[in-house]
C-alpha positions as CSV (number, residue, x, y, z in Angstrom):
1,M,17.9,-23.4,18.1
2,H,15.7,-20.5,19.0
3,A,16.9,-16.8,19.0
4,S,15.3,-16.5,22.4
5,A,12.5,-18.1,24.4
6,T,10.0,-15.6,23.1
7,Q,11.2,-14.9,19.6
8,P,11.9,-18.1,17.6
9,L,13.7,-17.7,14.3
10,L,11.5,-20.4,12.8
11,K,8.0,-18.9,12.6
12,A,6.3,-20.9,9.8
13,A,6.5,-24.0,7.6
14,L,5.1,-23.7,4.1
15,W,4.1,-27.1,2.7
16,D,3.7,-28.2,-0.9
17,M,1.1,-30.9,-1.2
18,D,1.4,-33.3,-4.2
19,G,4.6,-35.3,-3.8
20,T,5.6,-33.6,-0.5
21,L,2.7,-34.1,1.9
22,V,0.9,-36.7,-0.1
23,D,2.0,-39.1,-2.9
24,T,-0.8,-38.2,-5.4
25,E,1.4,-38.3,-8.5
26,P,0.4,-41.8,-9.4
27,Y,-3.3,-40.7,-9.2
28,W,-2.5,-37.8,-11.5
29,I,-0.6,-39.9,-14.0
30,A,-3.3,-42.5,-14.2
31,A,-6.0,-39.8,-14.8
32,E,-3.8,-38.1,-17.4
33,R,-3.2,-41.4,-19.3
34,A,-6.9,-42.3,-19.3
35,L,-7.8,-38.9,-20.6
36,V,-5.2,-38.8,-23.4
37,E,-6.0,-42.4,-24.4
38,S,-9.8,-41.6,-24.5
39,H,-8.9,-39.0,-27.2
40,G,-6.9,-41.5,-29.2
41,G,-3.4,-40.4,-28.0
42,M,-0.6,-42.0,-26.1
43,W,0.8,-40.8,-22.7
44,S,4.3,-41.8,-21.6
45,H,5.9,-41.7,-18.2
46,E,8.3,-39.1,-19.6
47,Q,5.4,-36.8,-20.6
48,A,3.8,-37.2,-17.2
49,M,7.0,-36.1,-15.5
50,Q,6.9,-32.8,-17.4
51,L,3.7,-31.9,-15.4
52,V,5.1,-32.6,-11.9
53,G,4.9,-29.4,-9.9
54,Q,3.5,-27.3,-12.7
55,S,0.3,-25.3,-12.5
56,L,-2.8,-27.2,-13.6
57,M,-3.5,-24.8,-16.5
58,H,0.0,-25.2,-17.8
59,S,-0.4,-29.0,-17.5
60,A,-3.7,-28.8,-19.4
61,G,-2.0,-27.0,-22.3
62,I,0.5,-29.9,-22.5
63,L,-2.4,-32.4,-22.5
64,Q,-4.0,-30.4,-25.3
65,A,-0.8,-30.8,-27.3
66,A,-0.9,-34.5,-26.7
67,G,-4.3,-34.7,-28.4
68,V,-6.9,-33.9,-25.8
69,N,-9.6,-31.9,-27.6
70,L,-11.0,-30.1,-24.7
71,A,-10.8,-26.6,-23.2
72,K,-8.1,-26.3,-20.4
73,R,-10.8,-25.7,-17.8
74,A,-12.5,-28.9,-18.7
75,I,-9.3,-30.9,-18.6
76,V,-8.5,-29.5,-15.1
77,D,-11.9,-30.4,-13.9
78,I,-11.8,-34.0,-15.2
79,L,-8.4,-34.7,-13.8
80,S,-9.1,-33.1,-10.5
81,G,-12.4,-35.0,-10.1
82,Q,-10.7,-38.3,-10.8
83,V,-7.9,-37.6,-8.3
84,I,-10.4,-36.5,-5.6
85,D,-12.3,-39.7,-6.1
86,R,-9.1,-41.7,-5.4
87,L,-8.3,-39.5,-2.4
88,R,-11.7,-40.3,-0.9
89,V,-10.7,-44.0,-1.0
90,E,-7.1,-43.5,0.3
91,V,-4.9,-40.6,1.1
92,P,-1.3,-41.7,0.4
93,W,0.7,-39.7,3.0
94,R,4.4,-39.3,2.4
95,P,6.7,-40.8,5.0
96,G,7.3,-38.6,8.0
97,A,5.0,-35.8,6.8
98,K,2.2,-36.2,9.4
99,E,4.7,-36.7,12.2
100,L,6.5,-33.5,11.4
101,L,3.3,-31.6,10.9
102,D,2.1,-32.7,14.4
103,E,5.4,-31.6,16.0
104,L,5.2,-28.2,14.3
105,Y,1.6,-27.9,15.6
106,Q,2.5,-28.9,19.1
107,T,5.4,-26.4,19.3
108,G,3.4,-23.5,17.9
109,V,5.1,-23.2,14.5
110,R,2.5,-21.9,12.0
111,C,1.8,-24.0,8.9
112,A,0.3,-23.2,5.6
113,L,-0.3,-25.3,2.5
114,V,1.0,-23.9,-0.7
115,T,-0.1,-26.0,-3.6
116,M,-0.9,-25.8,-7.3
117,S,-3.8,-28.2,-6.8
118,E,-7.1,-26.3,-6.6
119,G,-9.1,-25.7,-3.5
120,P,-11.5,-28.7,-3.5
121,M,-8.7,-31.2,-3.7
122,A,-6.5,-29.4,-1.1
123,R,-9.5,-29.3,1.3
124,E,-10.1,-33.0,0.7
125,V,-6.6,-33.8,1.8
126,V,-6.6,-31.4,4.8
127,A,-10.0,-32.9,5.9
128,N,-8.2,-36.2,6.4
129,L,-5.8,-34.8,9.0
130,P,-6.6,-35.3,12.6
131,K,-6.0,-31.7,13.7
132,P,-6.2,-28.2,12.2
133,Y,-2.5,-28.1,11.3
134,F,-2.9,-25.6,8.4
135,E,-3.7,-22.0,9.2
136,F,-4.7,-21.4,5.6
137,L,-4.3,-22.8,2.1
138,V,-2.8,-21.1,-1.0
139,T,-4.1,-23.1,-3.9
140,G,-3.6,-22.9,-7.7
141,D,-7.0,-21.3,-8.3
142,T,-6.2,-18.4,-5.9
143,V,-3.0,-17.1,-7.6
144,G,-2.5,-15.5,-11.0
145,Q,0.7,-17.2,-11.7
146,G,1.6,-20.8,-10.8
147,K,4.9,-22.3,-9.7
148,P,7.8,-21.8,-10.6
149,H,6.6,-18.1,-10.3
150,P,7.0,-17.0,-6.6
151,E,3.5,-15.6,-6.3
152,A,2.1,-18.5,-4.2
153,Y,4.9,-18.3,-1.6
154,L,4.9,-14.5,-1.5
155,T,1.1,-14.7,-0.9
156,A,1.6,-17.1,2.0
157,V,4.2,-14.8,3.6
158,E,1.9,-11.8,3.2
159,R,-0.9,-13.7,4.8
160,L,1.3,-14.7,7.7
161,Q,2.4,-11.0,8.1
162,E,-1.2,-10.0,8.6
163,T,-1.0,-11.2,12.2
164,D,2.7,-11.0,12.6
165,P,4.1,-7.8,10.9
166,E,7.7,-8.7,12.1
167,L,7.7,-12.0,10.2
168,T,9.8,-12.1,7.1
169,A,10.6,-14.7,4.4
170,D,13.8,-15.6,6.4
171,H,11.5,-16.9,9.2
172,C,9.8,-19.4,6.9
173,V,10.8,-22.8,5.5
174,A,9.2,-24.2,2.3
175,L,9.1,-28.0,1.9
176,E,9.0,-29.0,-1.8
177,D,9.6,-32.0,-4.0
178,S,9.7,-30.7,-7.6
179,V,11.9,-28.4,-9.7
180,P,9.1,-25.8,-10.3
181,G,8.2,-25.8,-6.6
182,V,11.7,-25.4,-5.4
183,A,12.3,-22.6,-7.9
184,S,9.1,-20.8,-6.6
185,A,10.2,-21.1,-3.0
186,I,13.7,-19.8,-3.7
187,A,12.5,-16.9,-5.8
188,S,10.2,-15.8,-3.0
189,G,13.1,-15.6,-0.5
190,V,12.0,-18.2,1.9
191,V,14.3,-21.0,3.2
192,A,13.9,-23.9,0.8
193,V,14.1,-27.6,1.4
194,G,13.9,-30.0,-1.5
195,I,12.7,-33.6,-0.8
196,P,12.9,-35.2,-4.3
197,H,10.3,-37.8,-5.0
198,Q,9.3,-38.6,-8.6
199,M,12.1,-36.7,-10.2
200,P,15.7,-35.8,-9.0
201,L,16.5,-32.2,-8.2
202,P,19.6,-30.6,-9.7
203,E,22.3,-29.5,-7.4
204,D,21.6,-26.0,-6.1
205,P,23.4,-24.3,-3.1
206,R,20.4,-22.1,-2.5
207,R,18.4,-24.9,-1.0
208,A,18.8,-27.8,1.5
209,T,18.1,-31.3,0.2
210,W,16.7,-34.1,2.3
211,D,16.1,-37.7,1.1
212,T,12.9,-38.0,3.2
213,L,10.9,-36.3,5.9
214,Q,11.0,-39.5,7.9
215,G,12.7,-38.7,11.2
216,K,12.9,-35.0,10.6
217,K,12.1,-32.7,13.5
218,V,11.3,-29.1,14.2
219,A,14.9,-28.7,15.3
220,D,16.1,-29.6,11.8
221,L,14.0,-26.8,10.3
222,E,15.2,-24.4,13.0
223,A,18.8,-25.2,12.1
224,L,18.2,-24.2,8.5
225,V,16.7,-20.9,9.5
226,V,19.5,-20.2,11.9
227,A,22.0,-21.0,9.1
228,R,20.2,-18.5,6.8
229,A,20.4,-15.8,9.6
230,S,24.1,-16.5,10.1
231,A,24.8,-16.3,6.4
232,N,22.9,-13.0,6.2
233,V,25.0,-11.5,9.1
234,L,28.2,-12.6,7.4
235,D,27.1,-11.2,4.0
236,N,26.2,-7.9,5.6
237,A,29.5,-7.8,7.4
238,L,31.5,-8.4,4.2
239,L,29.4,-5.8,2.4
240,G,30.2,-3.3,5.1
241,Q,33.9,-4.0,4.8
242,A,33.7,-3.6,1.0
243,N,32.1,-0.2,1.4
């Protein structure tokens, strides 16, 4: 599925973390519920689902509206601290994630983590991996606008281009589980794959959808990049005919 032996079409895989690489959502939901209830409120599963894939500061605002009488920064710090404590006991990897990461590493495809979790938590997860799979991390505390804004993925592409100026968004595949995450990836121009977990993803022809990463290979990601390249050639040809 390579364009040539020396110029693969697939150059990078951009990984979301919560819900895609690791199943931390139950940790987040438990921390949210405990915080809201400690302030005399109630926290439902439906409310928790509103926060999936969102930036932490956005989520903190929703928790304030649910009755948490704290500053957003304090809310983020409390929740993150509780989730990190749980991660230090057990990192709940999503099925197939580590296996795909390892194959990408072995075949020389660059990987970056693009998450709305903040640096300390992302580093805690990465520290539990057996190899330096991720070249760098783009975290929620390093971007001005969180998902669904495309800034996080655009930042990742720009950082990849620092050492490979010929790389474009078309060479990159994003792996995401949430509606905000998929929207961010699509808006950035990278090839997007949705792997729904806590919530279903609406139909969208602009992305691929996989039920799981279990059994997925580098060749499956390459096929998506090749399909994007073929579609671009066809679009350009049709545009030329129209002109």
